C-alpha positions as CSV (number, residue, x, y, z in Angstrom):
1,M,31.7,-83.3,-98.4
2,S,31.3,-80.9,-95.8
3,K,31.6,-77.2,-95.7
4,L,31.9,-74.0,-93.4
5,I,29.6,-70.8,-94.6
6,C,31.1,-68.3,-93.8
7,T,29.3,-64.5,-92.7
8,L,30.2,-61.3,-91.5
9,D,27.8,-58.7,-90.3
10,N,24.9,-60.7,-91.1
11,R,26.4,-61.5,-94.7
12,V,27.7,-64.6,-96.5
13,I,31.6,-64.0,-97.3
14,G,32.4,-67.2,-98.5
15,E,32.4,-71.1,-98.5
16,Y,34.9,-73.7,-97.5
17,A,35.1,-76.9,-98.3
18,L,36.3,-79.6,-95.5
19,N,38.5,-81.2,-98.3
20,K,41.4,-82.3,-96.3
21,E,42.0,-83.7,-92.6
22,R,43.2,-80.5,-91.3
23,I,41.8,-77.4,-92.1
24,T,43.4,-74.4,-90.1
25,I,41.9,-70.9,-89.3
26,G,43.8,-67.7,-88.3
27,R,45.0,-64.4,-89.0
28,R,48.1,-65.4,-90.6
29,Q,48.6,-66.0,-94.3
30,N,49.6,-70.2,-94.4
31,N,46.1,-70.9,-92.9
32,D,43.4,-72.5,-95.0
33,I,41.1,-70.0,-93.8
34,I,42.5,-66.4,-93.3
35,I,40.6,-64.2,-91.1
36,D,42.6,-60.8,-90.9
37,N,41.2,-59.6,-87.6
38,L,43.0,-58.6,-84.7
39,A,40.6,-60.1,-82.6
40,V,41.5,-63.5,-83.8
41,S,45.0,-65.4,-83.0
42,G,47.7,-66.3,-85.5
43,L,46.7,-69.8,-85.6
44,H,43.0,-69.5,-83.7
45,A,41.6,-72.9,-84.4
46,H,41.4,-75.7,-86.3
47,I,39.3,-78.3,-87.9
48,T,40.2,-82.2,-88.2
49,T,37.6,-84.2,-90.5
50,I,37.7,-88.3,-90.0
51,G,35.6,-89.3,-92.5
52,K,31.9,-87.8,-92.7
53,D,33.0,-86.4,-89.1
54,S,35.1,-83.4,-88.0
55,V,35.9,-82.0,-84.8
56,L,36.7,-78.4,-83.9
57,E,39.8,-77.7,-81.7
58,D,40.7,-74.0,-80.0
59,A,44.2,-73.5,-80.9
60,N,45.1,-71.8,-77.5
61,S,43.5,-68.6,-78.8
62,T,43.5,-65.3,-77.1
63,N,39.7,-64.6,-77.4
64,G,38.3,-68.3,-77.4
65,T,36.3,-70.0,-80.1
66,F,32.8,-70.3,-79.4
67,I,29.5,-72.8,-80.6
68,N,26.4,-71.4,-80.7
69,L,27.6,-68.8,-78.2
70,K,29.2,-71.5,-76.1
71,P,32.9,-71.5,-75.3
72,V,34.9,-74.4,-76.5
73,R,38.2,-76.6,-76.6
74,K,37.2,-79.1,-78.5
75,Q,34.0,-81.0,-79.8
76,V,32.6,-82.4,-82.5
77,L,30.3,-80.6,-84.6
78,N,27.1,-81.1,-85.3
79,H,25.3,-80.2,-88.8
80,Q,24.7,-76.4,-88.5
81,D,26.7,-75.9,-85.7
82,V,27.4,-72.2,-85.7
83,I,30.9,-71.5,-85.0
84,E,32.1,-68.0,-84.2
85,I,35.8,-66.7,-84.3
86,G,36.0,-63.2,-83.5
87,R,33.0,-61.5,-85.3
88,H,32.9,-64.0,-87.9
89,Q,30.8,-66.8,-87.8
90,F,31.1,-70.0,-89.8
91,K,27.9,-72.6,-90.2
92,Y,28.7,-76.0,-90.6
93,I,27.1,-77.9,-92.9
94,Q,27.3,-82.0,-92.8
95,E,26.5,-82.7,-96.5
96,N,24.9,-86.1,-95.9
97,V,22.9,-84.8,-93.6
98,A,21.5,-81.9,-95.1
99,D,20.8,-84.1,-98.4
100,A,18.8,-86.6,-96.0
101,A,16.5,-83.7,-94.4
102,V,15.9,-82.6,-98.3
103,E,14.8,-86.0,-99.0
104,D,12.8,-86.4,-95.7
105,R,10.9,-83.1,-96.6
106,L,10.3,-84.5,-100.4
107,A,8.7,-87.3,-99.0
108,G,6.4,-85.3,-96.4
109,S,7.9,-87.1,-93.3
110,T,10.7,-86.5,-91.1
111,P,11.3,-89.7,-89.2
112,L,12.1,-89.3,-85.6
113,D,14.0,-91.9,-83.6
114,K,11.7,-92.7,-80.2
115,T,13.7,-95.7,-79.1
116,P,13.1,-95.5,-75.1
117,N,16.6,-95.0,-72.9
118,T,16.6,-98.1,-70.9
119,Q,20.3,-98.0,-69.9
120,P,20.7,-98.1,-66.4
121,P,21.0,-94.6,-64.7
122,S,24.4,-95.0,-63.2
123,L,25.4,-95.2,-67.3
124,K,23.3,-91.7,-68.1
125,S,26.4,-89.6,-67.4
126,L,28.9,-91.3,-69.1
127,I,26.8,-92.5,-71.8
128,Q,25.7,-89.5,-74.6
129,M,24.0,-90.5,-78.2
130,S,24.8,-88.3,-80.8
131,R,23.3,-87.2,-84.2
132,P,21.8,-89.9,-86.5
133,M,23.7,-90.6,-89.9
134,K,23.7,-92.6,-93.0
135,P,26.4,-95.4,-92.0
136,E,26.0,-96.3,-96.1
137,D,27.8,-92.7,-96.6
138,E,30.4,-93.1,-93.9
139,Q,34.3,-93.6,-94.8
140,L,37.1,-93.3,-93.3
141,S,41.0,-92.7,-93.5
142,Q,44.0,-93.8,-91.4
143,T,42.6,-96.6,-89.6
144,T,42.8,-100.1,-88.3
145,P,41.3,-102.3,-90.8
146,L,38.5,-104.4,-89.4
147,P,38.8,-108.3,-88.4
148,T,38.6,-110.3,-91.5
149,S,36.1,-112.9,-89.1
150,V,33.8,-109.5,-89.2
151,Q,34.2,-108.1,-92.6
152,K,30.7,-109.2,-93.8
153,S,28.4,-107.2,-96.3
154,V,26.2,-106.4,-93.2
155,L,27.8,-104.8,-90.3
156,P,27.6,-106.9,-86.5
157,I,25.7,-105.2,-83.8
158,A,28.5,-104.4,-81.3
159,K,28.4,-104.0,-77.5
160,L,30.4,-102.2,-74.6
161,L,30.2,-104.6,-71.6
162,I,31.1,-102.5,-68.4
163,L,34.1,-104.1,-66.2
164,S,34.5,-101.6,-63.7
165,G,32.3,-99.0,-61.4
166,D,28.9,-99.1,-60.0
167,S,27.7,-100.8,-63.6
168,N,30.1,-103.6,-63.5
169,G,28.4,-106.1,-65.5
170,S,26.0,-103.8,-67.4
171,A,26.1,-104.1,-71.5
172,L,25.3,-101.0,-74.1
173,T,24.6,-101.7,-77.1
174,L,26.2,-99.6,-80.1
175,S,22.9,-99.3,-82.1
176,K,23.5,-96.1,-82.9
177,T,25.7,-94.2,-85.7
178,M,27.3,-92.3,-83.1
179,T,27.9,-93.1,-79.4
180,T,30.1,-90.5,-77.0
181,L,31.3,-91.7,-73.7
182,G,32.7,-89.7,-70.8
183,K,32.5,-86.5,-68.8
184,E,32.3,-83.5,-70.6
185,G,35.4,-80.7,-69.8
186,E,37.4,-83.9,-68.8
187,Q,37.7,-86.7,-71.1
188,R,35.8,-87.8,-73.8
189,V,35.5,-90.3,-76.9
190,V,33.3,-90.9,-79.5
191,I,32.3,-94.0,-81.0
192,T,31.6,-94.1,-85.0
193,K,29.5,-96.9,-86.6
194,R,30.4,-97.3,-90.0
195,T,29.7,-99.7,-92.5
196,N,33.1,-100.9,-92.3
197,G,33.5,-101.5,-88.9
198,Y,33.3,-99.6,-85.5
199,F,35.8,-96.7,-85.0
200,L,37.4,-94.9,-81.3
201,S,38.3,-91.4,-81.4
202,Q,38.9,-89.2,-78.7
203,V,37.4,-85.2,-78.6
204,E,38.3,-84.2,-75.5
205,G,40.4,-84.0,-72.8
206,H,44.0,-83.6,-72.2
207,E,44.7,-87.4,-70.6
208,Q,44.7,-89.8,-73.4
209,A,42.2,-92.6,-72.9
210,S,43.5,-96.1,-73.0
211,I,43.2,-99.3,-75.4
212,N,44.3,-102.6,-74.0
213,G,46.4,-100.5,-71.6
214,A,48.1,-98.4,-74.1
215,P,47.3,-94.8,-75.1
216,L,45.0,-93.9,-77.8
217,N,47.3,-92.4,-79.3
218,V,45.7,-92.0,-83.0
219,L,43.3,-90.0,-84.4
220,S,40.9,-93.2,-85.5
221,Y,41.0,-96.9,-84.0
222,G,39.3,-99.3,-85.8
223,L,37.9,-101.7,-82.7
224,K,38.8,-105.3,-82.6
225,D,36.3,-108.1,-80.9
226,H,37.3,-108.2,-77.2
227,D,39.3,-105.1,-76.9
228,V,39.5,-103.0,-73.3
229,L,39.0,-99.2,-73.4
230,E,39.6,-96.9,-70.7
231,V,37.3,-94.1,-70.5
232,S,36.9,-91.7,-67.5
233,G,38.0,-94.1,-65.5
234,I,35.6,-96.9,-66.5
235,R,36.9,-100.1,-68.0
236,M,34.7,-101.2,-71.4
237,E,35.4,-104.4,-73.5
238,F,34.2,-104.0,-76.9
239,S,32.2,-107.0,-78.6
240,Y,30.4,-108.4,-81.4
241,G,27.1,-110.1,-80.9
């Protein structure tokens, strides 16, 4: 289970498990994490956790929310990110990543992904790969089940076929645990590869991405063969094999 370690003036003052889907942070007493400081808004921010992945979102606070010294509105959290709210700092610890790092140190090696980026240059502004995680540790709540035809012990590799724009006809293989699509500050989604399928979540942008022509209005959508998604004006078809 992921957690936050809270520090104030370089002293650890608390530890909070992200043990439910939505954790609120703010000055009001009805928040899950209460910060009694006038620099903190009544409801300052909240963290939504889906399986092992967590997304931090500022709740239109007065003084803003920061990750690694940069102001953010909504962002997927990475292992050891430092969230700043007022004078308080929260280090995000993703347990499965932390455990893997310990195992690597004990084994005397740290594996690195050295696969070269072979995507067409016109796709680089759309596609951003994120941190590695253990797919076998992934679980999901509130998702659409994977079609029976692909419920196998080994998940087939999926891909996205670009249907519009300069890269029309290009294909992106979804071989990573997480693939981020879209434009930072505008509209961004994450496709997470889990043991039971591929799942689409929007993490940034007021305008919703679409799936098969309809707005993506769920926290996490289980992608099905030949689903068509549109992100930042680019249409893509999801498929297995």
